[in-house]
py3Dmol code that shows the C-alpha trace and the ligand (Angstrom):
import py3Dmol

protein = """\
ATOM      1  CA  MET A   1      85.242 100.591  87.100  1.00  0.00           C
ATOM      2  CA  LYS A   2      84.388 101.479  83.561  1.00  0.00           C
ATOM      3  CA  ILE A   3      84.133 105.074  82.364  1.00  0.00           C
ATOM      4  CA  ILE A   4      83.561 106.604  78.968  1.00  0.00           C
ATOM      5  CA  LEU A   5      86.113 109.323  78.361  1.00  0.00           C
ATOM      6  CA  GLY A   6      86.762 112.147  75.987  1.00  0.00           C
ATOM      7  CA  PRO A   7      84.819 114.196  73.514  1.00  0.00           C
ATOM      8  CA  THR A   8      82.630 112.189  71.100  1.00  0.00           C
ATOM      9  CA  HIS A   9      85.260 112.271  68.336  1.00  0.00           C
ATOM     10  CA  LEU A  10      87.888 110.800  70.702  1.00  0.00           C
ATOM     11  CA  GLU A  11      85.666 108.553  72.787  1.00  0.00           C
ATOM     12  CA  HIS A  12      87.424 105.864  74.813  1.00  0.00           C
ATOM     13  CA  GLU A  13      86.063 103.354  77.292  1.00  0.00           C
ATOM     14  CA  LEU A  14      88.495 102.929  80.162  1.00  0.00           C
ATOM     15  CA  THR A  15      88.335  99.834  82.344  1.00  0.00           C
ATOM     16  CA  PHE A  16      90.314 100.334  85.543  1.00  0.00           C
ATOM     17  CA  THR A  17      90.673  97.759  88.294  1.00  0.00           C
ATOM     18  CA  ILE A  18      93.180  97.407  91.127  1.00  0.00           C
ATOM     19  CA  PRO A  19      94.417  93.893  91.885  1.00  0.00           C
ATOM     20  CA  PRO A  20      94.524  92.697  95.519  1.00  0.00           C
ATOM     21  CA  THR A  21      97.293  94.583  97.345  1.00  0.00           C
ATOM     22  CA  ASP A  22      98.018  96.218 100.684  1.00  0.00           C
ATOM     23  CA  LYS A  23     100.230  98.989  99.369  1.00  0.00           C
ATOM     24  CA  ILE A  24      99.893 101.270  96.404  1.00  0.00           C
ATOM     25  CA  GLY A  25     102.518 103.707  95.174  1.00  0.00           C
ATOM     26  CA  ILE A  26     102.105 106.501  92.647  1.00  0.00           C
ATOM     27  CA  PHE A  27     104.540 108.874  90.995  1.00  0.00           C
ATOM     28  CA  MET A  28     103.093 112.372  91.504  1.00  0.00           C
ATOM     29  CA  SER A  29     104.381 115.220  89.374  1.00  0.00           C
ATOM     30  CA  GLY A  30     101.971 117.960  90.373  1.00  0.00           C
ATOM     31  CA  GLY A  31     100.356 117.916  86.926  1.00  0.00           C
ATOM     32  CA  LEU A  32      97.002 116.841  85.532  1.00  0.00           C
ATOM     33  CA  ASP A  33      97.943 113.281  84.562  1.00  0.00           C
ATOM     34  CA  SER A  34      99.136 112.083  87.949  1.00  0.00           C
ATOM     35  CA  SER A  35      96.166 113.906  89.528  1.00  0.00           C
ATOM     36  CA  ALA A  36      93.789 112.018  87.228  1.00  0.00           C
ATOM     37  CA  LEU A  37      95.493 108.730  88.091  1.00  0.00           C
ATOM     38  CA  LEU A  38      95.311 109.394  91.831  1.00  0.00           C
ATOM     39  CA  SER A  39      91.643 110.335  91.489  1.00  0.00           C
ATOM     40  CA  LEU A  40      91.021 107.078  89.632  1.00  0.00           C
ATOM     41  CA  ILE A  41      92.869 105.006  92.254  1.00  0.00           C
ATOM     42  CA  LEU A  42      91.074 106.633  95.206  1.00  0.00           C
ATOM     43  CA  THR A  43      87.666 106.298  93.543  1.00  0.00           C
ATOM     44  CA  GLU A  44      88.268 102.643  92.649  1.00  0.00           C
ATOM     45  CA  LEU A  45      89.391 101.924  96.236  1.00  0.00           C
ATOM     46  CA  ILE A  46      86.168 103.501  97.536  1.00  0.00           C
ATOM     47  CA  GLU A  47      84.026 101.557  95.066  1.00  0.00           C
ATOM     48  CA  THR A  48      85.662  98.278  96.083  1.00  0.00           C
ATOM     49  CA  GLY A  49      85.502  99.084  99.822  1.00  0.00           C
ATOM     50  CA  ARG A  50      89.281  99.253 100.261  1.00  0.00           C
ATOM     51  CA  LEU A  51      90.000 102.931 100.964  1.00  0.00           C
ATOM     52  CA  GLY A  52      91.578 103.021 104.397  1.00  0.00           C
ATOM     53  CA  THR A  53      92.795  99.426 104.299  1.00  0.00           C
ATOM     54  CA  VAL A  54      95.290  99.893 101.476  1.00  0.00           C
ATOM     55  CA  SER A  55      98.182 102.295 102.165  1.00  0.00           C
ATOM     56  CA  ILE A  56      98.951 104.896  99.505  1.00  0.00           C
ATOM     57  CA  THR A  57     102.378 106.472  99.053  1.00  0.00           C
ATOM     58  CA  ALA A  58     103.106 109.227  96.553  1.00  0.00           C
ATOM     59  CA  PHE A  59     106.630 109.638  95.187  1.00  0.00           C
ATOM     60  CA  THR A  60     107.812 112.929  93.702  1.00  0.00           C
ATOM     61  CA  ILE A  61     111.115 113.283  91.922  1.00  0.00           C
ATOM     62  CA  GLU A  62     112.807 116.681  92.187  1.00  0.00           C
ATOM     63  CA  LYS A  63     112.501 119.205  89.388  1.00  0.00           C
ATOM     64  CA  PRO A  64     113.219 122.919  89.415  1.00  0.00           C
ATOM     65  CA  THR A  65     109.785 123.656  87.907  1.00  0.00           C
ATOM     66  CA  GLY A  66     107.991 123.149  91.214  1.00  0.00           C
ATOM     67  CA  GLU A  67     106.806 119.532  90.945  1.00  0.00           C
ATOM     68  CA  PRO A  68     107.533 118.796  94.647  1.00  0.00           C
ATOM     69  CA  GLU A  69     105.596 121.882  95.761  1.00  0.00           C
ATOM     70  CA  TYR A  70     102.651 121.359  93.368  1.00  0.00           C
ATOM     71  CA  ALA A  71     102.445 117.652  94.218  1.00  0.00           C
ATOM     72  CA  ALA A  72     102.378 118.397  97.966  1.00  0.00           C
ATOM     73  CA  ARG A  73      99.567 120.913  97.439  1.00  0.00           C
ATOM     74  CA  ILE A  74      97.552 118.469  95.306  1.00  0.00           C
ATOM     75  CA  LEU A  75      97.969 115.643  97.823  1.00  0.00           C
ATOM     76  CA  LYS A  76      96.603 117.828 100.624  1.00  0.00           C
ATOM     77  CA  LYS A  77      93.541 118.661  98.511  1.00  0.00           C
ATOM     78  CA  PHE A  78      92.930 114.983  97.719  1.00  0.00           C
ATOM     79  CA  GLU A  79      93.413 113.969 101.356  1.00  0.00           C
ATOM     80  CA  ASN A  80      90.801 116.516 102.422  1.00  0.00           C
ATOM     81  CA  HIS A  81      88.361 115.621  99.659  1.00  0.00           C
ATOM     82  CA  PHE A  82      88.578 111.854 100.135  1.00  0.00           C
ATOM     83  CA  GLU A  83      89.075 112.065 103.918  1.00  0.00           C
ATOM     84  CA  THR A  84      92.095 109.798 103.804  1.00  0.00           C
ATOM     85  CA  THR A  85      95.856 109.978 104.309  1.00  0.00           C
ATOM     86  CA  ILE A  86      98.533 109.674 101.647  1.00  0.00           C
ATOM     87  CA  SER A  87     102.211 109.371 102.541  1.00  0.00           C
ATOM     88  CA  HIS A  88     104.543 111.523 100.475  1.00  0.00           C
ATOM     89  CA  VAL A  89     108.146 110.727  99.674  1.00  0.00           C
ATOM     90  CA  ASN A  90     109.141 114.052  98.185  1.00  0.00           C
ATOM     91  CA  ASN A  91     112.160 115.566  96.446  1.00  0.00           C
ATOM     92  CA  ILE A  92     113.714 112.276  95.341  1.00  0.00           C
ATOM     93  CA  ALA A  93     117.040 113.178  93.708  1.00  0.00           C
ATOM     94  CA  ASN A  94     116.861 113.483  89.919  1.00  0.00           C
ATOM     95  CA  THR A  95     119.831 113.581  87.540  1.00  0.00           C
ATOM     96  CA  ALA A  96     121.111 116.805  85.990  1.00  0.00           C
ATOM     97  CA  ALA A  97     120.545 115.436  82.470  1.00  0.00           C
ATOM     98  CA  ALA A  98     116.907 114.563  83.192  1.00  0.00           C
ATOM     99  CA  ILE A  99     116.316 117.933  84.865  1.00  0.00           C
ATOM    100  CA  GLN A 100     117.722 119.593  81.753  1.00  0.00           C
ATOM    101  CA  GLN A 101     115.128 117.712  79.646  1.00  0.00           C
ATOM    102  CA  GLY A 102     112.327 118.464  82.108  1.00  0.00           C
ATOM    103  CA  ARG A 103     111.717 114.805  82.929  1.00  0.00           C
ATOM    104  CA  MET A 104     112.212 112.148  85.588  1.00  0.00           C
ATOM    105  CA  ASP A 105     115.355 110.089  85.152  1.00  0.00           C
ATOM    106  CA  HIS A 106     114.340 106.575  84.085  1.00  0.00           C
ATOM    107  CA  ALA A 107     116.874 104.866  86.340  1.00  0.00           C
ATOM    108  CA  VAL A 108     115.563 106.874  89.306  1.00  0.00           C
ATOM    109  CA  VAL A 109     111.984 105.835  88.471  1.00  0.00           C
ATOM    110  CA  VAL A 110     113.045 102.190  88.235  1.00  0.00           C
ATOM    111  CA  GLN A 111     115.028 102.334  91.482  1.00  0.00           C
ATOM    112  CA  THR A 112     112.156 104.037  93.331  1.00  0.00           C
ATOM    113  CA  ALA A 113     109.696 101.376  92.156  1.00  0.00           C
ATOM    114  CA  LYS A 114     112.073  98.543  93.065  1.00  0.00           C
ATOM    115  CA  THR A 115     112.701  99.935  96.544  1.00  0.00           C
ATOM    116  CA  PHE A 116     108.971 100.458  97.182  1.00  0.00           C
ATOM    117  CA  ASN A 117     108.127  96.877  96.253  1.00  0.00           C
ATOM    118  CA  GLY A 118     104.355  97.427  96.126  1.00  0.00           C
ATOM    119  CA  LEU A 119     101.790  98.071  93.400  1.00  0.00           C
ATOM    120  CA  MET A 120     103.297 101.121  91.713  1.00  0.00           C
ATOM    121  CA  TYR A 121     101.539 103.414  89.244  1.00  0.00           C
ATOM    122  CA  LEU A 122     102.923 105.893  86.734  1.00  0.00           C
ATOM    123  CA  SER A 123     100.661 108.246  84.759  1.00  0.00           C
ATOM    124  CA  SER A 124     102.783 108.422  81.601  1.00  0.00           C
ATOM    125  CA  ASN A 125     100.913 108.814  78.333  1.00  0.00           C
ATOM    126  CA  ASN A 126     102.274 108.879  74.822  1.00  0.00           C
ATOM    127  CA  MET A 127     101.984 111.567  72.179  1.00  0.00           C
ATOM    128  CA  PRO A 128      98.822 111.702  70.113  1.00  0.00           C
ATOM    129  CA  SER A 129      99.235 110.324  66.594  1.00  0.00           C
ATOM    130  CA  ALA A 130      99.979 112.760  63.779  1.00  0.00           C
ATOM    131  CA  ASP A 131      96.445 112.624  62.359  1.00  0.00           C
ATOM    132  CA  ILE A 132      94.848 114.112  65.474  1.00  0.00           C
ATOM    133  CA  LYS A 133      97.726 116.123  66.924  1.00  0.00           C
ATOM    134  CA  GLU A 134      97.139 119.822  66.277  1.00  0.00           C
ATOM    135  CA  PHE A 135     100.254 121.268  67.858  1.00  0.00           C
ATOM    136  CA  GLY A 136     103.879 121.379  66.851  1.00  0.00           C
ATOM    137  CA  GLY A 137     106.017 120.109  69.704  1.00  0.00           C
ATOM    138  CA  GLY A 138     106.951 116.544  70.509  1.00  0.00           C
ATOM    139  CA  LEU A 139     108.029 114.418  73.441  1.00  0.00           C
ATOM    140  CA  GLY A 140     111.112 113.129  71.641  1.00  0.00           C
ATOM    141  CA  PHE A 141     110.647 109.648  73.095  1.00  0.00           C
ATOM    142  CA  SER A 142     107.873 107.176  73.825  1.00  0.00           C
ATOM    143  CA  TYR A 143     106.999 105.409  77.055  1.00  0.00           C
ATOM    144  CA  ARG A 144     107.122 101.627  77.067  1.00  0.00           C
ATOM    145  CA  PRO A 145     105.487  99.085  79.369  1.00  0.00           C
ATOM    146  CA  ASN A 146     107.612  98.114  82.371  1.00  0.00           C
ATOM    147  CA  SER A 147     106.965  95.205  84.703  1.00  0.00           C
ATOM    148  CA  LEU A 148     107.927  97.331  87.739  1.00  0.00           C
ATOM    149  CA  TYR A 149     105.011  99.733  87.449  1.00  0.00           C
ATOM    150  CA  GLN A 150     101.504  99.993  86.006  1.00  0.00           C
ATOM    151  CA  GLN A 151     100.888 102.578  83.279  1.00  0.00           C
ATOM    152  CA  PRO A 152      97.132 102.572  82.687  1.00  0.00           C
ATOM    153  CA  PHE A 153      97.301 105.814  80.675  1.00  0.00           C
ATOM    154  CA  LEU A 154      99.900 104.705  78.154  1.00  0.00           C
ATOM    155  CA  ASN A 155      97.409 104.736  75.278  1.00  0.00           C
ATOM    156  CA  LEU A 156      95.171 107.547  76.508  1.00  0.00           C
ATOM    157  CA  LEU A 157      95.124 111.066  75.120  1.00  0.00           C
ATOM    158  CA  LYS A 158      95.285 114.304  77.083  1.00  0.00           C
ATOM    159  CA  PRO A 159      91.595 115.211  76.617  1.00  0.00           C
ATOM    160  CA  GLN A 160      90.644 111.754  77.916  1.00  0.00           C
ATOM    161  CA  LEU A 161      92.942 112.177  80.932  1.00  0.00           C
ATOM    162  CA  ILE A 162      91.493 115.589  81.739  1.00  0.00           C
ATOM    163  CA  ASP A 163      88.002 114.136  81.341  1.00  0.00           C
ATOM    164  CA  ILE A 164      88.719 111.597  84.093  1.00  0.00           C
ATOM    165  CA  LEU A 165      88.825 114.508  86.555  1.00  0.00           C
ATOM    166  CA  TYR A 166      85.434 115.761  85.360  1.00  0.00           C
ATOM    167  CA  LYS A 167      83.786 112.328  85.167  1.00  0.00           C
ATOM    168  CA  LEU A 168      84.919 111.472  88.719  1.00  0.00           C
ATOM    169  CA  LYS A 169      83.846 114.931  89.953  1.00  0.00           C
ATOM    170  CA  THR A 170      87.385 115.772  91.037  1.00  0.00           C
ATOM    171  CA  ASP A 171      87.941 118.644  88.616  1.00  0.00           C
ATOM    172  CA  PHE A 172      88.330 120.880  91.698  1.00  0.00           C
ATOM    173  CA  ILE A 173      91.995 119.814  91.517  1.00  0.00           C
ATOM    174  CA  ILE A 174      92.674 121.345  88.080  1.00  0.00           C
ATOM    175  CA  PRO A 175      93.541 124.883  89.331  1.00  0.00           C
ATOM    176  CA  TYR A 176      96.165 123.338  91.616  1.00  0.00           C
ATOM    177  CA  ALA A 177      97.887 121.315  88.881  1.00  0.00           C
ATOM    178  CA  HIS A 178     100.828 122.839  87.053  1.00  0.00           C
ATOM    179  CA  SER A 179     101.840 121.638  83.601  1.00  0.00           C
ATOM    180  CA  CYS A 180     104.612 123.839  82.197  1.00  0.00           C
ATOM    181  CA  SER A 181     107.968 122.040  82.041  1.00  0.00           C
ATOM    182  CA  LYS A 182     109.952 125.245  81.566  1.00  0.00           C
ATOM    183  CA  GLN A 183     108.911 127.508  84.415  1.00  0.00           C
ATOM    184  CA  MET A 184     107.836 127.057  88.010  1.00  0.00           C
ATOM    185  CA  VAL A 185     105.047 129.625  88.052  1.00  0.00           C
ATOM    186  CA  GLY A 186     102.670 130.323  85.181  1.00  0.00           C
ATOM    187  CA  LYS A 187     103.105 128.848  81.718  1.00  0.00           C
ATOM    188  CA  CYS A 188     105.390 129.437  78.761  1.00  0.00           C
ATOM    189  CA  ASN A 189     102.745 128.348  76.200  1.00  0.00           C
ATOM    190  CA  GLU A 190     105.573 126.892  74.111  1.00  0.00           C
ATOM    191  CA  CYS A 191     106.737 123.656  75.747  1.00  0.00           C
ATOM    192  CA  TYR A 192     105.162 120.292  74.913  1.00  0.00           C
ATOM    193  CA  SER A 193     103.338 120.177  78.268  1.00  0.00           C
ATOM    194  CA  CYS A 194     101.769 123.606  77.795  1.00  0.00           C
ATOM    195  CA  GLU A 195     100.733 122.818  74.227  1.00  0.00           C
ATOM    196  CA  GLU A 196      99.315 119.422  75.120  1.00  0.00           C
ATOM    197  CA  ARG A 197      97.282 120.877  78.012  1.00  0.00           C
ATOM    198  CA  THR A 198      95.796 123.594  75.783  1.00  0.00           C
ATOM    199  CA  TRP A 199      94.974 120.971  73.132  1.00  0.00           C
ATOM    200  CA  GLY A 200      93.345 118.751  75.750  1.00  0.00           C
ATOM    201  CA  PHE A 201      90.928 121.416  76.977  1.00  0.00           C
ATOM    202  CA  ASN A 202      90.222 122.580  73.415  1.00  0.00           C
ATOM    203  CA  GLN A 203      89.314 119.041  72.329  1.00  0.00           C
ATOM    204  CA  LEU A 204      86.857 118.846  75.229  1.00  0.00           C
ATOM    205  CA  SER A 205      85.465 122.297  74.333  1.00  0.00           C
ATOM    206  CA  LEU A 206      86.299 123.387  77.873  1.00  0.00           C
ATOM    207  CA  THR A 207      88.083 126.442  79.205  1.00  0.00           C
ATOM    208  CA  ASP A 208      91.192 125.668  81.233  1.00  0.00           C
ATOM    209  CA  PRO A 209      90.482 127.086  84.699  1.00  0.00           C
ATOM    210  CA  GLU A 210      94.222 127.933  84.832  1.00  0.00           C
ATOM    211  CA  THR A 211      96.667 127.212  87.621  1.00  0.00           C
ATOM    212  CA  ILE A 212      96.561 129.115  90.894  1.00  0.00           C
ATOM    213  CA  ASP A 213     100.167 130.195  91.520  1.00  0.00           C
ATOM    214  CA  LEU A 214     102.053 128.614  94.406  1.00  0.00           C
TER     215      LEU A 214
END
"""
ligand_1 = """\
1
ZN
Zn 105.435 125.532 79.175
"""
view = py3Dmol.view(width=600, height=400)
view.addModel(protein, "pdb")
view.setStyle({"model": 0}, {"cartoon": {"style": "trace"}})
view.addModel(ligand_1, "xyz")
view.setStyle({"model": 1}, {"stick": {}})
view.zoomTo()
view.show()
């Protein structure tokens, strides 16, 4: 499928296709990006007549900020909406160092993808460039392509990712997605994830519907 994303000043045409496969995997964090990617995958499977014939497994790596719980809630909502089933491998052990940084350990991601041995997707996206970024924080690293998993959002910006949910009419999921990487319930408004989410909605001239607490 092809969709035009983002506000006019950040317009991006996304082409998304899924190669022939019988099993798809996706890393689900419980946030907006993995929700947008799952929405894209499910919609593309419907449009190519493959929903129900391709198995989908979501993988969630443990974090103390509620990712396993938010991801489980989001998956249920998607299963109901798309009338399909999604397997969930939840609470995969993370490392203490990665938990400390609020991220998934890279070696754990790699090992999970290797073990799955199917078409794996990761919704990572890099920081906006300095000329358009209007907030202070930073990721402190950048994601790179990896042959073990697909990263179709690598060069997309937060407003474009959020817009996927609206363009595919799956924005009902937004109040169930949690973004803060510092606290399990609510938002700190200071971490990179909180700042990026606020920036994303602002760029789209939309009001964040806010997360319904677990
Ligand atoms: Zn936060």
